[in-house]
C-alpha positions in Angstrom: 0.0 0.0 0.1 2.8 2.4 1.0 4.6 1.8 -2.4 1.5 2.9 -4.0 1.6 6.3 -2.3 -1.3 5.6 0.1 -0.7 7.1 3.4 -1.1 4.9 6.4 -1.9 6.3 9.9 -0.8 4.1 12.9 -1.6 5.2 16.5 0.5 3.2 19.1 2.2 3.8 22.5 4.9 1.3 21.6 7.9 3.4 20.3 9.7 0.3 18.7 6.4 0.1 16.3 6.7 3.9 15.8 10.2 3.5 14.5 9.1 1.4 11.6 7.2 4.5 10.2 8.6 7.1 7.7 7.3 10.0 10.0 6.4 10.2 13.5 4.2 12.7 15.2 4.9 12.7 19.1 1.9 13.6 21.2 1.4 14.1 24.8 -1.9 15.0 26.5 -3.5 15.8 23.3 -0.8 18.1 22.1 1.4 17.5 19.0 5.0 18.1 20.4 7.0 17.3 17.3 7.0 15.3 13.9 10.2 13.7 13.4 12.0 11.2 11.1 12.4 8.2 13.3 15.8 7.4 11.8 17.1 10.6 12.7 15.0 11.8 15.9 17.5 14.5 17.1 18.4 15.6 13.5 17.4 19.4 14.6 18.9 19.2 18.0 22.7 19.4 18.7 22.4 17.6 21.9 24.7 14.5 22.7 22.9 11.4 24.1 24.7 9.1 26.5 23.9 6.0 28.6 25.1 5.6 32.3 25.1 2.2 33.8 26.4 0.9 37.2 26.3 -2.4 39.0 25.4 -0.6 42.2 22.0 0.8 40.7 21.6 3.9 38.8 18.8 5.8 40.5 21.1 7.4 43.2 22.9 9.2 40.4 19.8 10.7 38.7 19.8 13.9 40.7 23.6 14.0 40.6 23.5 14.0 37.0 20.5 16.3 36.6 22.2 19.0 38.6 25.4 18.8 36.7 26.7 21.9 34.5 26.0 21.0 30.9 23.2 18.4 31.6 20.2 19.2 29.6 18.0 16.5 30.6 18.3 13.0 32.3 15.9 10.2 32.8 15.6 6.7 33.9 15.7 4.1 30.9 15.2 0.7 32.3 18.5 -0.2 34.3 20.4 2.9 33.0 20.1 6.7 32.8 19.9 8.3 29.6 21.7 11.8 29.6 21.3 14.6 27.0 24.2 17.0 27.2 24.6 20.3 25.3 27.8 19.7 23.6 31.0 17.6 23.5 32.9 19.9 25.9 30.0 19.0 28.5 30.5 15.2 27.8 34.1 15.6 28.6 33.4 17.5 31.8 30.8 15.0 32.9 32.9 12.1 32.2 35.8 13.6 34.2 33.3 14.1 37.1 32.0 10.5 36.9 35.5 9.2 37.0 35.8 11.0 40.5 32.7 9.5 42.0 34.6 6.1 43.1 32.1 3.8 41.2 34.5 1.7 39.2 31.4 -0.1 37.6 30.2 3.0 36.1 29.6 2.7 32.3 29.4 5.7 30.2 28.6 5.4 26.6 27.6 7.8 23.7 24.5 6.3 22.3 22.3 6.5 19.0 19.0 8.2 20.2 15.8 6.5 19.5 12.2 8.0 19.0 11.7 7.0 22.7 14.6 9.1 23.9 13.3 12.0 21.8 9.9 11.8 23.3 11.4 11.6 26.8 13.4 14.6 26.2 10.4 16.6 24.9 8.2 15.7 27.6 10.9 16.3 30.3 11.2 19.9 28.8 7.5 20.6 29.7 6.9 18.5 32.9 8.9 16.9 35.9 9.1 13.1 35.4 
């Protein structure tokens, strides 16, 4: 159907399903937040996305990360934190701070953002999670 130029509209709360679409409209509380290409959800945003994991658990780090200079947003994502920073310089500064926290199990990785990451970032701009 799609190859014939027919538009298909899908409504789903499952972000993995939304990522199979050509365009995704992200809606929260009846408000359209953004229309994005799921293969490039942060295309118009210069933010850098990172994942933070720890064998000791991650929840205790949430407020610490959120209060760090350069942290745009941070939210729980399963057993990890997803952290959006403004720039590469902020990433270097945050990584240096993490190294001083004394948790040798901390794992800090730059990751490819998903539609769910974009959605979480958009709603955390407008409301506390």
